[in-house]
Backbone atoms as SQL, in Angstrom:
CREATE TABLE atoms (id INTEGER PRIMARY KEY, chain TEXT, resi INTEGER, resn TEXT, atom TEXT, x REAL, y REAL, z REAL);
INSERT INTO atoms VALUES
  (1, 'A', 1, 'UNK', 'N', 109.401, 116.903, 190.407),
  (2, 'A', 1, 'UNK', 'CA', 109.675, 115.781, 191.250),
  (3, 'A', 1, 'UNK', 'C', 108.914, 114.577, 190.735),
  (4, 'A', 2, 'UNK', 'N', 109.566, 113.454, 190.694),
  (5, 'A', 2, 'UNK', 'CA', 108.863, 112.261, 190.261),
  (6, 'A', 2, 'UNK', 'C', 108.275, 111.550, 191.460),
  (7, 'A', 3, 'UNK', 'N', 107.231, 110.755, 191.225),
  (8, 'A', 3, 'UNK', 'CA', 106.568, 110.059, 192.319),
  (9, 'A', 3, 'UNK', 'C', 106.375, 108.600, 191.952),
  (10, 'A', 4, 'UNK', 'N', 106.496, 107.729, 192.915),
  (11, 'A', 4, 'UNK', 'CA', 106.159, 106.336, 192.713),
  (12, 'A', 4, 'UNK', 'C', 104.715, 106.143, 193.127),
  (13, 'A', 5, 'UNK', 'N', 104.248, 104.901, 193.123),
  (14, 'A', 5, 'UNK', 'CA', 102.889, 104.621, 193.548),
  (15, 'A', 5, 'UNK', 'C', 102.667, 105.012, 195.000),
  (16, 'A', 6, 'UNK', 'N', 103.722, 105.042, 195.811),
  (17, 'A', 6, 'UNK', 'CA', 103.592, 105.405, 197.214),
  (18, 'A', 6, 'UNK', 'C', 103.779, 106.898, 197.439),
  (19, 'A', 7, 'UNK', 'N', 103.903, 107.680, 196.385),
  (20, 'A', 7, 'UNK', 'CA', 104.218, 109.094, 196.499),
  (21, 'A', 7, 'UNK', 'C', 103.203, 109.917, 197.256),
  (22, 'A', 8, 'UNK', 'N', 101.967, 109.508, 197.321),
  (23, 'A', 8, 'UNK', 'CA', 100.942, 110.281, 198.023),
  (24, 'A', 8, 'UNK', 'C', 100.889, 109.845, 199.485),
  (25, 'A', 9, 'UNK', 'N', 101.961, 110.031, 200.180),
  (26, 'A', 9, 'UNK', 'CA', 102.084, 109.604, 201.560),
  (27, 'A', 9, 'UNK', 'C', 101.490, 110.656, 202.476),
  (28, 'A', 10, 'UNK', 'N', 100.393, 110.346, 203.153),
  (29, 'A', 10, 'UNK', 'CA', 99.775, 111.354, 204.028),
  (30, 'A', 10, 'UNK', 'C', 100.689, 111.733, 205.180),
  (31, 'A', 11, 'UNK', 'N', 100.522, 112.951, 205.664),
  (32, 'A', 11, 'UNK', 'CA', 101.331, 113.445, 206.769),
  (33, 'A', 11, 'UNK', 'C', 101.216, 112.545, 207.987),
  (34, 'A', 12, 'UNK', 'N', 100.023, 112.057, 208.294),
  (35, 'A', 12, 'UNK', 'CA', 99.863, 111.236, 209.499),
  (36, 'A', 12, 'UNK', 'C', 100.659, 109.949, 209.399),
  (37, 'A', 13, 'UNK', 'N', 100.794, 109.359, 208.226),
  (38, 'A', 13, 'UNK', 'CA', 101.589, 108.150, 208.068),
  (39, 'A', 13, 'UNK', 'C', 103.067, 108.484, 208.192),
  (40, 'A', 14, 'UNK', 'N', 103.485, 109.594, 207.604),
  (41, 'A', 14, 'UNK', 'CA', 104.887, 109.986, 207.683),
  (42, 'A', 14, 'UNK', 'C', 105.296, 110.264, 209.122),
  (43, 'A', 15, 'UNK', 'N', 104.466, 110.952, 209.871),
  (44, 'A', 15, 'UNK', 'CA', 104.772, 111.246, 211.259),
  (45, 'A', 15, 'UNK', 'C', 104.732, 109.961, 212.069),
  (46, 'A', 16, 'UNK', 'N', 103.816, 109.054, 211.744),
  (47, 'A', 16, 'UNK', 'CA', 103.769, 107.760, 212.416),
  (48, 'A', 16, 'UNK', 'C', 105.038, 106.982, 212.190),
  (49, 'A', 17, 'UNK', 'N', 105.616, 107.075, 211.007),
  (50, 'A', 17, 'UNK', 'CA', 106.878, 106.400, 210.729),
  (51, 'A', 17, 'UNK', 'C', 107.971, 106.952, 211.624),
  (52, 'A', 18, 'UNK', 'N', 107.951, 108.242, 211.876),
  (53, 'A', 18, 'UNK', 'CA', 108.930, 108.837, 212.772),
  (54, 'A', 18, 'UNK', 'C', 108.767, 108.269, 214.174),
  (55, 'A', 19, 'UNK', 'N', 107.552, 108.178, 214.650),
  (56, 'A', 19, 'UNK', 'CA', 107.319, 107.661, 215.994),
  (57, 'A', 19, 'UNK', 'C', 107.789, 106.216, 216.103),
  (58, 'A', 20, 'UNK', 'N', 107.616, 105.428, 215.054),
  (59, 'A', 20, 'UNK', 'CA', 108.034, 104.035, 215.085),
  (60, 'A', 20, 'UNK', 'C', 109.544, 103.896, 215.080),
  (61, 'A', 21, 'UNK', 'N', 110.255, 104.887, 214.582),
  (62, 'A', 21, 'UNK', 'CA', 111.712, 104.813, 214.543),
  (63, 'A', 21, 'UNK', 'C', 112.324, 105.396, 215.806),
  (64, 'A', 22, 'UNK', 'N', 111.513, 105.713, 216.802),
  (65, 'A', 22, 'UNK', 'CA', 112.040, 106.193, 218.075),
  (66, 'A', 22, 'UNK', 'C', 112.191, 107.695, 218.148),
  (67, 'A', 23, 'UNK', 'N', 111.695, 108.441, 217.155),
  (68, 'A', 23, 'UNK', 'CA', 111.808, 109.889, 217.173),
  (69, 'A', 23, 'UNK', 'C', 110.790, 110.498, 218.111),
  (70, 'A', 24, 'UNK', 'N', 110.869, 111.781, 218.263),
  (71, 'A', 24, 'UNK', 'CA', 109.957, 112.519, 219.135),
  (72, 'A', 24, 'UNK', 'C', 108.553, 112.501, 218.557),
  (73, 'A', 25, 'UNK', 'N', 107.573, 112.618, 219.420),
  (74, 'A', 25, 'UNK', 'CA', 106.197, 112.742, 218.960),
  (75, 'A', 25, 'UNK', 'C', 106.034, 114.110, 218.318),
  (76, 'A', 26, 'UNK', 'N', 105.261, 114.211, 217.232),
  (77, 'A', 26, 'UNK', 'CA', 105.088, 115.498, 216.553),
  (78, 'A', 26, 'UNK', 'C', 104.321, 116.486, 217.409),
  (79, 'A', 27, 'UNK', 'N', 104.674, 117.741, 217.247),
  (80, 'A', 27, 'UNK', 'CA', 103.950, 118.811, 217.901),
  (81, 'A', 27, 'UNK', 'C', 102.870, 119.265, 216.939),
  (82, 'A', 28, 'UNK', 'N', 102.149, 120.321, 217.293),
  (83, 'A', 28, 'UNK', 'CA', 101.201, 120.878, 216.341),
  (84, 'A', 28, 'UNK', 'C', 101.960, 121.211, 215.074),
  (85, 'A', 29, 'UNK', 'N', 101.274, 121.166, 213.963),
  (86, 'A', 29, 'UNK', 'CA', 101.924, 121.417, 212.690),
  (87, 'A', 29, 'UNK', 'C', 102.561, 122.800, 212.695),
  (88, 'A', 30, 'UNK', 'N', 103.861, 122.837, 212.479),
  (89, 'A', 30, 'UNK', 'CA', 104.612, 124.088, 212.461),
  (90, 'A', 30, 'UNK', 'C', 104.574, 124.697, 211.069),
  (91, 'A', 31, 'UNK', 'N', 104.967, 125.931, 210.986),
  (92, 'A', 31, 'UNK', 'CA', 105.046, 126.601, 209.695),
  (93, 'A', 31, 'UNK', 'C', 106.136, 125.944, 208.853),
  (94, 'A', 32, 'UNK', 'N', 105.894, 125.865, 207.580),
  (95, 'A', 32, 'UNK', 'CA', 106.874, 125.284, 206.674),
  (96, 'A', 32, 'UNK', 'C', 108.024, 126.263, 206.470),
  (97, 'A', 33, 'UNK', 'N', 109.206, 125.706, 206.244),
  (98, 'A', 33, 'UNK', 'CA', 110.403, 126.484, 205.982),
  (99, 'A', 33, 'UNK', 'C', 110.849, 126.162, 204.562),
  (100, 'A', 34, 'UNK', 'N', 111.247, 127.174, 203.816),
  (101, 'A', 34, 'UNK', 'CA', 111.724, 126.944, 202.466),
  (102, 'A', 34, 'UNK', 'C', 113.098, 126.301, 202.469),
  (103, 'A', 35, 'UNK', 'N', 113.329, 125.428, 201.522),
  (104, 'A', 35, 'UNK', 'CA', 114.623, 124.776, 201.402),
  (105, 'A', 35, 'UNK', 'C', 114.983, 124.573, 199.944),
  (106, 'A', 36, 'UNK', 'N', 116.252, 124.287, 199.702),
  (107, 'A', 36, 'UNK', 'CA', 116.748, 124.018, 198.362),
  (108, 'A', 36, 'UNK', 'C', 117.573, 122.741, 198.393),
  (109, 'A', 37, 'UNK', 'N', 117.330, 121.846, 197.450),
  (110, 'A', 37, 'UNK', 'CA', 118.107, 120.614, 197.359),
  (111, 'A', 37, 'UNK', 'C', 119.501, 120.978, 196.874),
  (112, 'A', 38, 'UNK', 'N', 120.516, 120.649, 197.684),
  (113, 'A', 38, 'UNK', 'CA', 121.899, 120.999, 197.356),
  (114, 'A', 38, 'UNK', 'C', 122.668, 119.844, 196.737),
  (115, 'A', 39, 'UNK', 'N', 122.177, 118.634, 196.840),
  (116, 'A', 39, 'UNK', 'CA', 122.856, 117.483, 196.233),
  (117, 'A', 39, 'UNK', 'C', 122.748, 117.615, 194.724),
  (118, 'A', 40, 'UNK', 'N', 123.878, 117.694, 194.058),
  (119, 'A', 40, 'UNK', 'CA', 123.885, 117.911, 192.615),
  (120, 'A', 40, 'UNK', 'C', 123.074, 116.898, 191.833),
  (121, 'A', 41, 'UNK', 'N', 123.104, 115.655, 192.269),
  (122, 'A', 41, 'UNK', 'CA', 122.354, 114.598, 191.597),
  (123, 'A', 41, 'UNK', 'C', 120.938, 114.448, 192.117),
  (124, 'A', 42, 'UNK', 'N', 120.516, 115.360, 192.985),
  (125, 'A', 42, 'UNK', 'CA', 119.189, 115.281, 193.581),
  (126, 'A', 42, 'UNK', 'C', 119.217, 114.425, 194.832),
  (127, 'A', 43, 'UNK', 'N', 118.052, 114.216, 195.402),
  (128, 'A', 43, 'UNK', 'CA', 117.951, 113.410, 196.616),
  (129, 'A', 43, 'UNK', 'C', 116.717, 112.529, 196.555),
  (130, 'A', 44, 'UNK', 'N', 116.840, 111.358, 197.154),
  (131, 'A', 44, 'UNK', 'CA', 115.703, 110.454, 197.241),
  (132, 'A', 44, 'UNK', 'C', 114.790, 110.863, 198.378),
  (133, 'A', 45, 'UNK', 'N', 113.501, 110.819, 198.138),
  (134, 'A', 45, 'UNK', 'CA', 112.497, 111.102, 199.161),
  (135, 'A', 45, 'UNK', 'C', 111.981, 109.761, 199.656),
  (136, 'A', 46, 'UNK', 'N', 112.027, 109.548, 200.962),
  (137, 'A', 46, 'UNK', 'CA', 111.739, 108.229, 201.534),
  (138, 'A', 46, 'UNK', 'C', 110.488, 108.230, 202.396),
  (139, 'A', 47, 'UNK', 'N', 109.904, 107.046, 202.582),
  (140, 'A', 47, 'UNK', 'CA', 108.678, 106.946, 203.368),
  (141, 'A', 47, 'UNK', 'C', 108.936, 106.947, 204.861),
  (142, 'A', 48, 'UNK', 'N', 110.182, 106.862, 205.288),
  (143, 'A', 48, 'UNK', 'CA', 110.555, 106.932, 206.701),
  (144, 'A', 48, 'UNK', 'C', 111.948, 107.553, 206.785),
  (145, 'A', 49, 'UNK', 'N', 112.316, 108.115, 207.943),
  (146, 'A', 49, 'UNK', 'CA', 113.629, 108.751, 208.083),
  (147, 'A', 49, 'UNK', 'C', 114.747, 107.729, 208.295),
  (148, 'A', 50, 'UNK', 'N', 115.055, 106.991, 207.229),
  (149, 'A', 50, 'UNK', 'CA', 116.061, 105.939, 207.298),
  (150, 'A', 50, 'UNK', 'C', 116.559, 105.651, 205.887),
  (151, 'A', 51, 'UNK', 'N', 117.869, 105.459, 205.738),
  (152, 'A', 51, 'UNK', 'CA', 118.439, 105.162, 204.415),
  (153, 'A', 51, 'UNK', 'C', 117.875, 103.885, 203.810),
  (154, 'A', 52, 'UNK', 'N', 117.403, 102.965, 204.634),
  (155, 'A', 52, 'UNK', 'CA', 116.858, 101.713, 204.146),
  (156, 'A', 52, 'UNK', 'C', 115.377, 101.770, 203.802),
  (157, 'A', 53, 'UNK', 'N', 114.720, 102.897, 204.073),
  (158, 'A', 53, 'UNK', 'CA', 113.288, 103.028, 203.779),
  (159, 'A', 53, 'UNK', 'C', 113.063, 103.143, 202.274),
  (160, 'A', 54, 'UNK', 'N', 111.884, 102.744, 201.849),
  (161, 'A', 54, 'UNK', 'CA', 111.532, 102.798, 200.427),
  (162, 'A', 54, 'UNK', 'C', 111.574, 104.233, 199.899),
  (163, 'A', 55, 'UNK', 'N', 112.120, 104.379, 198.694),
  (164, 'A', 55, 'UNK', 'CA', 112.141, 105.673, 198.017),
  (165, 'A', 55, 'UNK', 'C', 110.779, 105.863, 197.354),
  (166, 'A', 56, 'UNK', 'N', 110.109, 106.976, 197.692),
  (167, 'A', 56, 'UNK', 'CA', 108.779, 107.252, 197.151),
  (168, 'A', 56, 'UNK', 'C', 108.789, 108.356, 196.110),
  (169, 'A', 57, 'UNK', 'N', 109.938, 108.955, 195.887),
  (170, 'A', 57, 'UNK', 'CA', 110.065, 110.015, 194.893),
  (171, 'A', 57, 'UNK', 'C', 111.469, 110.581, 194.919),
  (172, 'A', 58, 'UNK', 'N', 111.703, 111.571, 194.090),
  (173, 'A', 58, 'UNK', 'CA', 112.997, 112.243, 194.050),
  (174, 'A', 58, 'UNK', 'C', 112.788, 113.742, 193.934),
  (175, 'A', 59, 'UNK', 'N', 113.798, 114.486, 194.350),
  (176, 'A', 59, 'UNK', 'CA', 113.813, 115.941, 194.163),
  (177, 'A', 59, 'UNK', 'C', 115.132, 116.275, 193.482),
  (178, 'A', 60, 'UNK', 'N', 115.079, 116.977, 192.378),
  (179, 'A', 60, 'UNK', 'CA', 116.259, 117.304, 191.593),
  (180, 'A', 60, 'UNK', 'C', 117.148, 118.314, 192.310),
  (181, 'A', 61, 'UNK', 'N', 118.434, 118.275, 192.008),
  (182, 'A', 61, 'UNK', 'CA', 119.355, 119.265, 192.543),
  (183, 'A', 61, 'UNK', 'C', 118.895, 120.663, 192.164),
  (184, 'A', 62, 'UNK', 'N', 118.900, 121.572, 193.130),
  (185, 'A', 62, 'UNK', 'CA', 118.462, 122.946, 192.895),
  (186, 'A', 62, 'UNK', 'C', 116.970, 123.168, 193.085),
  (187, 'A', 63, 'UNK', 'N', 116.212, 122.083, 193.252),
  (188, 'A', 63, 'UNK', 'CA', 114.757, 122.220, 193.432),
  (189, 'A', 63, 'UNK', 'C', 114.442, 122.881, 194.765),
  (190, 'A', 64, 'UNK', 'N', 113.399, 123.710, 194.758),
  (191, 'A', 64, 'UNK', 'CA', 112.900, 124.302, 196.010),
  (192, 'A', 64, 'UNK', 'C', 111.944, 123.294, 196.625),
  (193, 'A', 65, 'UNK', 'N', 111.997, 123.185, 197.963),
  (194, 'A', 65, 'UNK', 'CA', 111.192, 122.191, 198.652),
  (195, 'A', 65, 'UNK', 'C', 110.733, 122.775, 199.985),
  (196, 'A', 66, 'UNK', 'N', 109.531, 122.435, 200.412),
  (197, 'A', 66, 'UNK', 'CA', 108.998, 122.907, 201.691),
  (198, 'A', 66, 'UNK', 'C', 109.362, 121.909, 202.784),
  (199, 'A', 67, 'UNK', 'N', 109.979, 122.402, 203.859),
  (200, 'A', 67, 'UNK', 'CA', 110.405, 121.567, 204.977),
  (201, 'A', 67, 'UNK', 'C', 109.471, 121.824, 206.149),
  (202, 'A', 68, 'UNK', 'N', 108.872, 120.760, 206.697),
  (203, 'A', 68, 'UNK', 'CA', 107.907, 120.900, 207.790),
  (204, 'A', 68, 'UNK', 'C', 108.566, 120.809, 209.155),
  (205, 'A', 69, 'UNK', 'N', 109.493, 119.867, 209.329),
  (206, 'A', 69, 'UNK', 'CA', 110.143, 119.693, 210.625),
  (207, 'A', 69, 'UNK', 'C', 111.402, 118.854, 210.457),
  (208, 'A', 70, 'UNK', 'N', 112.174, 118.757, 211.535),
  (209, 'A', 70, 'UNK', 'CA', 113.437, 118.033, 211.517),
  (210, 'A', 70, 'UNK', 'C', 113.425, 116.961, 212.604),
  (211, 'A', 71, 'UNK', 'N', 114.037, 115.816, 212.313),
  (212, 'A', 71, 'UNK', 'CA', 114.110, 114.718, 213.282),
  (213, 'A', 71, 'UNK', 'C', 115.463, 114.028, 213.152),
  (214, 'A', 72, 'UNK', 'N', 115.895, 113.434, 214.257),
  (215, 'A', 72, 'UNK', 'CA', 117.123, 112.656, 214.240),
  (216, 'A', 72, 'UNK', 'C', 116.747, 111.183, 214.297),
  (217, 'A', 73, 'UNK', 'N', 117.312, 110.394, 213.393),
  (218, 'A', 73, 'UNK', 'CA', 117.044, 108.954, 213.355),
  (219, 'A', 73, 'UNK', 'C', 117.834, 108.254, 214.459),
  (220, 'A', 74, 'UNK', 'N', 117.464, 107.015, 214.733),
  (221, 'A', 74, 'UNK', 'CA', 118.125, 106.237, 215.778),
  (222, 'A', 74, 'UNK', 'C', 119.633, 106.161, 215.598),
  (223, 'A', 75, 'UNK', 'N', 120.091, 106.079, 214.371),
  (224, 'A', 75, 'UNK', 'CA', 121.525, 105.941, 214.110),
  (225, 'A', 75, 'UNK', 'C', 122.249, 107.284, 214.015),
  (226, 'A', 76, 'UNK', 'N', 121.557, 108.384, 214.330),
  (227, 'A', 76, 'UNK', 'CA', 122.200, 109.692, 214.430),
  (228, 'A', 76, 'UNK', 'C', 122.102, 110.598, 213.224),
  (229, 'A', 77, 'UNK', 'N', 121.570, 110.122, 212.108),
  (230, 'A', 77, 'UNK', 'CA', 121.445, 111.005, 210.947),
  (231, 'A', 77, 'UNK', 'C', 120.235, 111.927, 211.130),
  (232, 'A', 78, 'UNK', 'N', 120.273, 113.072, 210.470),
  (233, 'A', 78, 'UNK', 'CA', 119.212, 114.070, 210.583),
  (234, 'A', 78, 'UNK', 'C', 118.383, 114.063, 209.303),
  (235, 'A', 79, 'UNK', 'N', 117.064, 114.138, 209.478),
  (236, 'A', 79, 'UNK', 'CA', 116.120, 114.066, 208.364),
  (237, 'A', 79, 'UNK', 'C', 115.110, 115.191, 208.455),
  (238, 'A', 80, 'UNK', 'N', 114.639, 115.638, 207.283),
  (239, 'A', 80, 'UNK', 'CA', 113.563, 116.620, 207.200),
  (240, 'A', 80, 'UNK', 'C', 112.310, 115.941, 206.675),
  (241, 'A', 81, 'UNK', 'N', 111.175, 116.257, 207.303),
  (242, 'A', 81, 'UNK', 'CA', 109.885, 115.877, 206.744),
  (243, 'A', 81, 'UNK', 'C', 109.543, 116.984, 205.755),
  (244, 'A', 82, 'UNK', 'N', 109.354, 116.631, 204.483),
  (245, 'A', 82, 'UNK', 'CA', 109.148, 117.620, 203.428),
  (246, 'A', 82, 'UNK', 'C', 107.817, 117.393, 202.730),
  (247, 'A', 83, 'UNK', 'N', 107.321, 118.462, 202.149),
  (248, 'A', 83, 'UNK', 'CA', 106.144, 118.365, 201.284),
  (249, 'A', 83, 'UNK', 'C', 106.686, 118.089, 199.886),
  (250, 'A', 84, 'UNK', 'N', 106.440, 116.893, 199.411),
  (251, 'A', 84, 'UNK', 'CA', 106.943, 116.506, 198.097),
  (252, 'A', 84, 'UNK', 'C', 106.154, 117.189, 196.981),
  (253, 'A', 85, 'UNK', 'N', 104.858, 117.329, 197.167),
  (254, 'A', 85, 'UNK', 'CA', 103.999, 118.111, 196.281),
  (255, 'A', 85, 'UNK', 'C', 102.733, 118.447, 197.064),
  (256, 'A', 86, 'UNK', 'N', 101.704, 118.899, 196.405),
  (257, 'A', 86, 'UNK', 'CA', 100.520, 119.414, 197.100),
  (258, 'A', 86, 'UNK', 'C', 99.909, 118.424, 198.088),
  (259, 'A', 87, 'UNK', 'N', 99.962, 117.124, 197.789),
  (260, 'A', 87, 'UNK', 'CA', 99.306, 116.152, 198.659),
  (261, 'A', 87, 'UNK', 'C', 100.221, 115.007, 199.091),
  (262, 'A', 88, 'UNK', 'N', 101.524, 115.207, 199.028),
  (263, 'A', 88, 'UNK', 'CA', 102.455, 114.133, 199.364),
  (264, 'A', 88, 'UNK', 'C', 103.551, 114.631, 200.305),
  (265, 'A', 89, 'UNK', 'N', 103.871, 113.815, 201.296),
  (266, 'A', 89, 'UNK', 'CA', 104.921, 114.116, 202.261),
  (267, 'A', 89, 'UNK', 'C', 105.923, 112.972, 202.243),
  (268, 'A', 90, 'UNK', 'N', 107.176, 113.295, 202.527),
  (269, 'A', 90, 'UNK', 'CA', 108.220, 112.277, 202.542),
  (270, 'A', 90, 'UNK', 'C', 109.375, 112.779, 203.399),
  (271, 'A', 91, 'UNK', 'N', 110.355, 111.924, 203.601),
  (272, 'A', 91, 'UNK', 'CA', 111.542, 112.265, 204.387),
  (273, 'A', 91, 'UNK', 'C', 112.734, 112.422, 203.462),
  (274, 'A', 92, 'UNK', 'N', 113.568, 113.427, 203.738),
  (275, 'A', 92, 'UNK', 'CA', 114.776, 113.672, 202.955),
  (276, 'A', 92, 'UNK', 'C', 115.943, 113.872, 203.916),
  (277, 'A', 93, 'UNK', 'N', 117.130, 113.363, 203.562),
  (278, 'A', 93, 'UNK', 'CA', 118.292, 113.563, 204.439),
  (279, 'A', 93, 'UNK', 'C', 118.645, 115.050, 204.514),
  (280, 'A', 94, 'UNK', 'N', 118.840, 115.546, 205.735),
  (281, 'A', 94, 'UNK', 'CA', 119.139, 116.969, 205.925),
  (282, 'A', 94, 'UNK', 'C', 120.420, 117.379, 205.218),
  (283, 'A', 95, 'UNK', 'N', 121.354, 116.467, 205.066),
  (284, 'A', 95, 'UNK', 'CA', 122.620, 116.805, 204.410),
  (285, 'A', 95, 'UNK', 'C', 122.431, 117.189, 202.945),
  (286, 'A', 96, 'UNK', 'N', 121.282, 116.849, 202.365),
  (287, 'A', 96, 'UNK', 'CA', 121.020, 117.153, 200.959),
  (288, 'A', 96, 'UNK', 'C', 120.176, 118.410, 200.751),
  (289, 'A', 97, 'UNK', 'N', 119.796, 119.085, 201.838),
  (290, 'A', 97, 'UNK', 'CA', 118.903, 120.242, 201.727),
  (291, 'A', 97, 'UNK', 'C', 119.418, 121.398, 202.567),
  (292, 'A', 98, 'UNK', 'N', 119.455, 122.580, 201.966),
  (293, 'A', 98, 'UNK', 'CA', 119.803, 123.812, 202.690),
  (294, 'A', 98, 'UNK', 'C', 118.495, 124.523, 202.996),
  (295, 'A', 99, 'UNK', 'N', 118.262, 124.831, 204.279),
  (296, 'A', 99, 'UNK', 'CA', 117.031, 125.519, 204.659),
  (297, 'A', 99, 'UNK', 'C', 117.319, 126.998, 204.923),
  (298, 'A', 100, 'UNK', 'N', 116.270, 127.796, 204.792),
  (299, 'A', 100, 'UNK', 'CA', 116.390, 129.229, 205.017),
  (300, 'A', 100, 'UNK', 'C', 116.249, 129.541, 206.501),
  (301, 'A', 101, 'UNK', 'N', 116.892, 130.599, 206.941),
  (302, 'A', 101, 'UNK', 'CA', 116.725, 131.081, 208.308),
  (303, 'A', 101, 'UNK', 'C', 117.203, 130.117, 209.357),
  (304, 'A', 102, 'UNK', 'N', 116.454, 130.061, 210.446),
  (305, 'A', 102, 'UNK', 'CA', 116.820, 129.221, 211.579),
  (306, 'A', 102, 'UNK', 'C', 116.502, 127.759, 211.346),
  (307, 'A', 103, 'UNK', 'N', 115.812, 127.437, 210.289),
  (308, 'A', 103, 'UNK', 'CA', 115.456, 126.055, 210.009),
  (309, 'A', 103, 'UNK', 'C', 114.145, 125.681, 210.657),
  (310, 'A', 104, 'UNK', 'N', 113.728, 124.442, 210.426),
  (311, 'A', 104, 'UNK', 'CA', 112.425, 123.997, 210.919),
  (312, 'A', 104, 'UNK', 'C', 112.470, 123.600, 212.400),
  (313, 'A', 105, 'UNK', 'N', 111.295, 123.526, 212.984),
  (314, 'A', 105, 'UNK', 'CA', 111.148, 123.042, 214.362),
  (315, 'A', 105, 'UNK', 'C', 111.305, 121.526, 214.378),
  (316, 'A', 106, 'UNK', 'N', 111.528, 120.983, 215.553),
  (317, 'A', 106, 'UNK', 'CA', 111.600, 119.531, 215.714),
  (318, 'A', 106, 'UNK', 'C', 110.229, 118.922, 215.471),
  (319, 'A', 107, 'UNK', 'N', 110.213, 117.725, 214.919),
  (320, 'A', 107, 'UNK', 'CA', 108.951, 117.004, 214.688),
  (321, 'A', 107, 'UNK', 'C', 108.377, 116.525, 216.000);
């Protein structure tokens, strides 16, 4: 996964971005769920759950990714808060990621 200068986005900032977009307040940190990027061209990882938010990195098609929780944006799209790497978190559109099992808990 590639990272921009903003790639080291702490979890607290990412969750704060969700709260600012009208999403639910985060619960205690839930267990991560495994996921796979299904978009053939990969997916952009964003600093907030919105198509207009800055892209802070990318995940290649077929890449395995850890999904922390799921949220719905104001305009109705669904987003996953993901661990981009060991110390970076970002948002990815749910339509680009297949999760294992029942999926993640709500943020």
